[in-house]
N, C-alpha and C positions, 0 to 999 in steps of 0.2 A: 747583852744588848740592851736588856733594861736599865743597866747601869748607865749605859751611855746615855739614855733618854734622859734619866736623873741628871745626868753631867751637863748635858746641852740646857736643861731648865736653869741649872744655876747660872751658866754662863749669860743664858739671856738676861737673868736677873742683873748680873753685873752690867752686861751691855746697855740695859734699861736705865739702872741709875747712873751709869757714866753720862748718858746722854741726857737724863734731866739735871744734873749736876753742871753738864755745858751750858744747857739752855738757862739755868739760872744764873751762871756767870756772865752770860751774855745779857741778860735783863740787867744785871746791876751794874755792869758797867755802861750798857747804854742809858741808863737814868742818871748816873754821873754826866756822861758826856750832854744829853739832853738839859740837865739842869745847869750845866755851865754855859750852854749856847743860848738858852733863855736870858739868863742872867745878863752876860754880856751884851745880848742884843738889846735888851730893855735898858740898859744904861746908855749905849750909843743911840738908841732911838729917841731917847730923852732928852739926848744933847747934855748929860752929865758926865759922860767921858768923850773924850776926843780919841783919835785912833791911835795916836801914839800911847795912848793909855794900856792899849791890849798890848803892845811892844814891852811896854812896862811891867804890864803884868806876867809875861812869859818870863822874863828876866828874875822878876822876883819869885816866881815858882821855882825857877832853877836854882837860885842861891839859897831859897828857905825849904827846898824839898829837894836835896841832889840827888835823891836816887828815882825821883820821877821822871817818866819818860812818856813822850806823846802830847806835851801841853806847850810846845812853842807856839809862835805868832800864826803860823799855817794853820796848826792843827786847832786853835782855839776858833779862828775864823771857820773852819770844817766844821766846827761841833754848831756854831751859830748858823751855818747853812745848813745842817741836819735838822737842827728845830725851826727854822723857817719854812723848810721845804715840806714838813709832815705835819706841823703844830695846828694849822687851820682845814686841813684836808678833810671835807666829810665824807667818809667812809661809807656810810650808809646810801647817800645820792650817789655816789661812784658805783655802787652795786646797781642801784636802779637805772641811771642814767649813763653808765660807762659807755665810752666807744667801742666800735667793732674790735677794736686790737686789744683793748683791756677785755673786754667780753671774752674774748679767747681763754683766758685764764680765771674766768668766772668762780670755779669752784672755790679760790680762796676769798674771793670777794662775799661768797655767800655765807662764809664762816666768820667775817670780822663784825658785822652788825655794831659797829662803833665801840667795841671792847677797848678798854685803855687798863695799863695798869698805874697803880695809885702812886704818888711819888711821897714818901713821908718825910716829916722833918718840918722845920720853922718855915721853911721857903714854901711850902706847898701851897698857900693862898696865891701867892704871885707866879708860880711856875705850871700851876696846874698839872695834867696828866699825860702820859706817851702811849700810844696805841700798841695794843698788844703785838699785832702783828709784826711791829718792827723787830721786837724780841727773838724773832723766828731766823733772823740772819747775825752774824757777828758784825763787829764795827768794821772791820776789815772789809767785808762785803759792802755795807754801807757806803765807805768811802769810794769804792770802785763806782758804784751807780750815780754818787754826787759828782765825781770826778767825769764820768764818761758819758752821762746823759745831761741834755740840755734844757729839755722842757719837762713838765709836771708828768705828762702822760707817758711819756719815754722812761721816767724814773719809776712811776707806778707800774708799767710793764715788765722792768727789769727786777723789781722787789717781788711781785707775784711769781714771775717765771723761775727766779732764783729759790724761794721757796718751794714750789710745785716740783722742779725737777732737781732738787736738793744738791744744787751746784758747789762745788769748791770754788775758792776766790778765782783760781787760775780758770777753771771753767767759766765763771761770770765773766772773767776778763777777755777771754777770747770770743764770747758771744758779743759784747760790747763792741770790741774790736772789729768784729766781721760785719758790725750795722745790722745785727738781728732784727731790731724794732723797726727800721725802715723797710728790710725786707719782708718781714712780717705784714708791714702795714699795706705796701704795694700788693703782697701776695693775696691777701684777704678780698682784694677786689679784682684781681688781675688773673688769678689761678682760673684756669678751665679745666672743667671735670666733664665727665659724661651726665646725661640726666637721669641714669639711673638711682633709683631712692637709695640705695646704700652708699651713693656718693654724697649725702647730703653734709655730712661732716667734713668732707675733705679739706674745703678752704680753711678751718679752724686747725687742721693737724699737719696739714703738709703747706710745701711752699712752693711758689713759682721758681725760685732760683735757689740754688745751694751751692754754699762755697766750701770747696775742699782745698784750701791752701796747705794743709798738712801733708798733701800726697807726694809733692815735690816731683810731679811728673813733667816731663818735656812736653813742649807745645805739641809736638806730634808724638801721639801715642795709641795703641791700637785697645780693642776690646779687652782683651786678656791682660793686658798691664794695667789697664784701668781697675778691673775687677782684682786683679792680686794685691793693688795698692790699696784699695778700699778695705780688703780683708785683714792686709798688714796692720791696718790702723782703725780696726775695728772699733776701738774705745771712741776714738776721736769721730768716727764715721757716725755712731749712734748718738754721740752730743750733739752734731750737727743735726741728725733727724730729730731726735727727742727720745729722752729715757724710757717711754713707754712700748719703744721697739725691741724685740727680743729676737736675736739672731737664729735662724733654725737650720741655714746650712748655704754654702754656695753650690752652683750647679746642680741645683735641686732635682733628683730623679723623678720624673713622671714617666709612667707607660701607658699608652693607649694603644688598645689591641697588641701587636706584636712590636709594636714601635717603641724606641726609648726617645724621651726627650728631657732637656735639661734648662730647669729656669736659672738665670744669673745669680739671684740672690733670693732669698726666702726670709721672709721675719714674721713676728706674730704681735699684734698691737693690743696691748692689755686693755686700755680703754675703750677701742670699737670692739674688742674681741673677734678678731678677723685675723686671718691671714694676707700677708701684704707682699707681692711679689714684685721685684725690681727687675726690669730689662734695659741693660746697659748699651748706649749706642755712642760712639764718638764723632758720629757727623751730624748733620741737621736732621730734625724731624721730618721723616717723610710717613703719608698717611698709611700706607701699607705695612708700617712697624705695628699698627693695630691690632691687625689681624693675628698675628702671632701671640701678642699679649692675650688678647680674648681667648684664643685656644688654651692657653695655659692658664687662664683664670677658670675656665669651664672645668678643665680635668682637675684643679684644685677642690673645686666645690664639689665634685664627684668623687674623689677618691681620697682625698685628704682632709678636707674640712669635716670637723666634729657636728654633730647633729645641733647643739646649743651654740654654735657660733655663728656669726654672721657671714654674707657673702665676702667671697676674697677681693681685695682692692689691687688693682695694677697700677705701677707707675713706671712711665718709659722715662728714662734718666738721659736726656740728649746733650751733645755738645752745645748746640744752639736750637732755636726754635721759632717761628713766624707765627704770633698768636693768631691771626686770622686764619692760617692754613689749620692750627691746631683746632680752632673752634668750629670750622668746617667739618674737620675728621670726627669730632668727638661729637657732634649734634645729634646722631643717630645711632650712637655706639650702645650696644646693647649692655655691656658690663661696665662695673663702677671702676672707673681709670681716669687719669690725668697725665700730661705730659709737663716735665719740670726740664729746665736746662741748669748746667753747673759750671761752675768757673774754677781754676785751680790756682788762681792767685787772687788776693784781696782785692776788693774794690774799694775804691777810694769813699769814704764817709760823706765827705764834702759834695761828692758827685752824687752820691743817693739821695741826699737830702734834697738836692737841686731838682733831682728827677722826680722825688716825691712832691715836690711844691709844682711843678711844671705839670703833673700828671692832676693833681688835686685842681689847679685852675682850671686844666682842660675840662675836667667833670663837672665844674661848676659852671663854666660858660654854656655848657650842653645841657644843661637841667633847664 
């Protein structure tokens, strides 16, 4: 057993070394793209080059560096876009005055403090420096953000989220495709939770609506089908919830007196240090659903929760809900809980953006 511990330590050294080498490779690659983006932008901005010069540059590189890939016309303009997106952003100001949606990812902003990596070489005076935080993602991650996000706040959101959640490129692409930014922005204002003190963090951790397009469920399905489908795609389910959720079990057994009860899904949330119980409903939310959830939360707190952990949180995941009914039902609720709904098909991004604009206009009119 002692030898195994030593072997594990050696494996850890190898993995840490690989991670550092990969990080260094990301950084060096990004420096190259940043330099090129800055150089091309400065020449175009000063009208020294016309747009056709970029085409000529791409052809020249292909001819003179035949083994070089990723430097065609489209990629050269993408490098310029990469530089333009991030070179003037005041990260320290963003940390202080960031909007609510970016503030949900504040741990990354707290650690930035305008750190930058130095670019060495004769071009340094013209091209400046590159923010350290950008080197925490690969170029392919950055391309997904540049392609999929339209406004700066959205790009910052996905950048920080990908770092915090350690997304693969595939995971990041999925979150952009399912319009997570728009959904999170609407949820931060629309989500309705109980008034319990333990529910304070709910709007920053949970969402008003979840997308389970990966389940491939028929339009008509029962709660058993829904639960089995979620467990069958647990990795994707946790990706949609957030990677701080640790799965503890389905049909989690609770015994109260001589009777047996079962909560549909039970998780533990690392950041909030609490149990999170999910009850699944394949119909519209009804106020009486909360009674059962409150009972489960009381049982979890009395019989399952550890002394150092925070009060358990309950989530009613319903096929649909009417926000006013939810608000009334939760206004005097004694337990930390929320009600969310779900979709089994992708929501059109354009539709979500229009809804977001309409919602923002409505808020501003009523101020």
